[in-house]
N, C-alpha and C positions, 0 to 999 in steps of 0.2 A: 705863734702856740696859747695854747689855754693852760688853763692849769690844775694837772688830775683833782679827780677826786677821791675820796680817804675816807673809809665812814667812823661813826666816830668814837668805835675801840678800834683803831688805827689799822683796823688788820685786811680791811680787805682795803687796793687795790684797784680805781677804776681809769680806764687810760684809753686818752677819746683818741676823735683824728688829729693827726698831723700831733701827738703826745709824746713823751717819756720821760718814766720820770725812773730811779735807780734805789735803793736799797740796800738798810748792814740790821743784819739781824734774821732769825730763821725762826720768824712765825709771819704767819699773812700769807696772805693771795694777792695775786695780779691780773686782768680781767680784761682784755678789750674784744670788744663788740665789734662787727660790721665789716668785715676783712673780707670783701668783696674784691677789684681789683688793690686795693691797699696792700703791704704786705707788714707782720708783724712778728720780731724779733725777740727772743728771749736772749737772756745773758743770762750765769750762773755757775758763781762761783763757793765750792762747795765747802771749800774748805774758810774763805775768808768770810763765808755765809748771806754774799753780795747777792743781787736780784738787779738787770734789771727789766723791763720790753721800754719797746719803741712800737707807732703804728706811724707808717710813715702813706702820701697819701700819693705822691708822683717822685719819678726818679729822681729828675734836675729839675735847677732853675728856668722856666724858661724866658722871663722879660728881666728886667737893671731889675725894674721896683722887686725880687726877691732877693739878687745876688749881692756877693757880702755879707747873709745871713747866716756868721760861723754856726749856730743856735739853734738852725731851725730843725724841727721833726717834721716838716711834714716832707720834707724830699730824703732818700735816697742817700745822696752826696755830702751832705749836713748831718740828717739823725744819726747815721748809722755812728761816721767818728765820734760825734754829742755821745754816743748812746757809751759804748766802750772808754772814752773821755769821763767821765764820772765813776764808769766800772773804777777802772785800775784808780781815780781819785778815793778810794774807796774800800783801796787794798786788792785788792782782786789782780788776778794774774795772769794773763793774757796763756799762759800754757793749761791753768787747771778751768779756764771755762767752758763750760756746758755749754754750746748755741742753739736754736729755732729759728724757727722762719716759717712762717703758715702765709698763705693767704695766692698772689694774683691774678688771682682766675679773673675770667672775657665773662663775664653776665649782662653787659647791652648785646653785644656784637659778634659774634663769635667767628675770629678765621678772619675779620673785618675792622672797620670804624683807626681808634686811634689806639686798638691795640694798647690801655694802659696799663694794664695785670701784665701782660707777655711786658711790658718795659722798663717794669717796675722790676721786674722778677731777675734781666736779664743787669740791670744795677748793682741787684743785690747782689749775684750773682759775679762780675767783674771784681769787685771793690773785698768781697772776698779771698774770690781769688791772689789779688793782685797785694793781699793783708797777710796769706793764709791761712784763715782762717777755714775750719771746717764745721761741715756743720754734723753734725747730733743726732738733728732730724728734721726730716723736711715733708710739709704738706704742703707744695705749692703746684698752680696754673688750676684747670678744670673749670665747670660753672659755675659751684656752688660755695657762699658767703659762710664764713667761719666764726666762729668764738671763737677766743683761744682765751687760757690758764696756768697759771702756771704756781707750782707749792714752794709760799720763800724759804717751807722749812727743810724741801727735799728736793727740791732744781724742777720735781716732774712737769714736766710742762703734757696738758690732755690738750682736746682741740671737740669741737659740736659742730656740725654740721652739717646741715640738713635733714636734723634728729638726732643723726649717730652723732654717737660718744669715741672715739678713737683715741689712746693714749699715742702721741708722739716721742715720747724722750720717758721714760723712768730708772730710779737705780737699780 
């Protein structure tokens, strides 16, 4: 897992592929790019002022090399629980969390091949269903890559896909 990049003013957190970050404080922005088959998940607790963003690549580890890595943001099965653990550790409460998701597209071979985006989406849905986590906003599937941004002051989540801006969630 790489280290998320933070600008000099500490206000823009850029989350790369297979990274996650959770912060407290209601200022700044989180952004992740290139959500093709990958999925980005934002969490926001407006009362605690906690926000987080995960950019995972794959649904679950396929080899022994990655099995047992509890906090690996590369996978849905390890990254999603870690995102929530870190948010709770900073004071977020499950009943107040606003959760959004974007990505899971099939860019390379629509309808065929490995269907990584579809597998990622199904695993995310399974984990959320199993744990009773509703999505406040979602833009998944399809055939375009997305950029996802969350404003930490308000929790609003916006997407840019194919040059079009879309609000996924706002107060």
